[in-house]
N, C-alpha and C positions, 0 to 999 in steps of 0.2 A: 416648448419642451418637446424633444424628439421622441417618437414612439419606438419601442423595441420591436424588432421583427418577430413575428409569430412563427416559431419553428416546431409546429406540431408534426409528429411523425404520422404518416398515412399508412395504414395497413392495406396494401393492394390486394391481399387475398381475402376471401370471404370466410376463412377458417377462424373459429373462435380461439382465443388464447388459452393455453393450458394453465390451470391454477396449480402452483407449486406449493406443497404443504411441507412444513417442517416435521410433521409426524409421519412415521413409517406406516405404510399401509399394512393391514393384517395379512399374514401369509395364509395360504389355503390348505395346509396340511391338517390331517385329522388329529395328530398328537402334538400338543403344545408343551414346550419345555418352559417351566416357570422357575425363576430364581428369586427368592424373597418376594413372592407374589407378583412378580413382573414377568410378562411373557417375553422370552428372549428369542425363540425360534420355534418353528413348527416342522414336523416330520410326517412322512406318509406311513412309516412303520413304527411300532412301539419299541422294537429292538434298537433302532437307531437312536430314538429319543432317550431310552434308558441308558445306552452306552455313553452318550454325550453327557447326560445328567450325572452318571456315576463318575466320569472323569472330573467334572466340576466339583462334585461332592468330595472326591478324594483330595483335590487340590485345596479346597476351601471348606473344611468340615463344619464351620460355624453357620454357613448359609442354609436356608431351607430350599430344597430342590424337589419339585413335583412334576410328574408327567401327567398331563391332563388330557383325557380322551373327550374331544368336543362332541362326538356323536352319542356316546353313552353318558356324558356329563359326570364322569368319575375321575378323581385324581388319585394318583399313586405316589405317595411320599417316598423318596429314596433316602436310605440311611447309609452310613459308612460301613463297609464290609469289615467284619472283625477278623 
């Protein structure tokens, strides 16, 4: 019985391979926009986060939208403007 040739790929560089993850890496902004308790995006300013959250809440009033301040550990729940 003939042996199969061994076709191992050789890595000529000494650099380690990058591990690719299916999970998104956390963003570095202070203010995190949470929709139904899931972090969607982070922002450097509270105004940007609240404006984006208000647009989401206006389009989808049934979802829970919170702007979370990661340094103060306080969340601000956004409501539909009357």
